[in-house]
N, C-alpha and C positions, 0 to 999 in steps of 0.2 A: 787215810785219804782225806784231803782237805776240801772244803767247799770250793775254794779257788781252783783246785785241780779239776773238779767235776765241771765247773763253769767253763773253764778253758776247753775241755774236751767237747762239750756241747757246742760251744761257739765255733770251734774248729770245723765240726761237721755241718753246722747250720750257721754259716757266716752272717746271714741276715737277722739272726736271733738276738734278742735282748734276754739275758739270763741272770737270774738271781738264785743262788743256792745257799741254804742255811743248814747248819748242823742242828737237828731238832732237839737232841738231848745232850749234846756236848761230848759224845763218845766216839766221834769219828766214824760211825757206822750207820747212823740213821739221819737221812737228809730229806729236805724238801726243796724242790726246784720249781721255780716259776719261769716258764719259757714263753716268750712272745715272739712269734715268727710268721712272716707272711707266707712261708712255705706250707703252713698248716691249712691254708684256705682250701676248702673242698675236701678235707680229710676228716675221717671219723676220729673220735677220741682215741680209739684203739690204735689207729694208724699213727696218730700224733705221738702217742706213748712209744710205739715201736721205733719211730724216728729217733727219739731221745735215747731209748735203750741201745739202738744200733750205734749211736754216737759214742756211747760209753763202752761198748764191746765187752771184752773180758773183765773189765773192772766190775761190771754188774754181777758176775759170777764169783769173783774172787776177793774184791776189795770193798764192795758196798753191800751192806747187809739189807738195808731198806731205803727206798727212794720213793717219796710221794711226788707226783708230777702234776702241776697245773699248767696246761698248754692252751694258749690262746693265739688267735690272729691279732694283729694290731687293732683292728676294728672292734673285735670282741673285748679286748682289754680296755679300750677307750670307753665303750658302753658300760662296762663293769665299773670303771672308775667314776663315771658320771652318775650312775645309779647309787653308788656308795656316797657320793657327795650330796645327793638329794635326800638320802635317807639318814645321813649323819653317821653311817657305819664306816669303820676303817678297816 
C-alpha cells in the first residue's frame, strides 16, 4: 500500500481534512499520518483515531501493518506551528 492510497482513503472519508502520509521505513507497511480536520473539534484523541481507522476500513487489518496518527483541528495545528516557529523547532 502506498502513502498516496492511504491519503486518498482518509480524504474520501473526511473531505474537509488535510492529510499527509509518509512511509516511515520505506517498507510499505509502517506509515505516519498527519491529519488536520475541523471534524475533530470536540472529539477526544481516541475518537479522532477511530475516525481515521474507520476511513481505512479493512486496509488496517490486511494491508497496513502500523500507522502512527497525529490528529489535529486546524486551530490546534496553527497553534502548534506558531509554537514551533517561536521555539525554532521544526
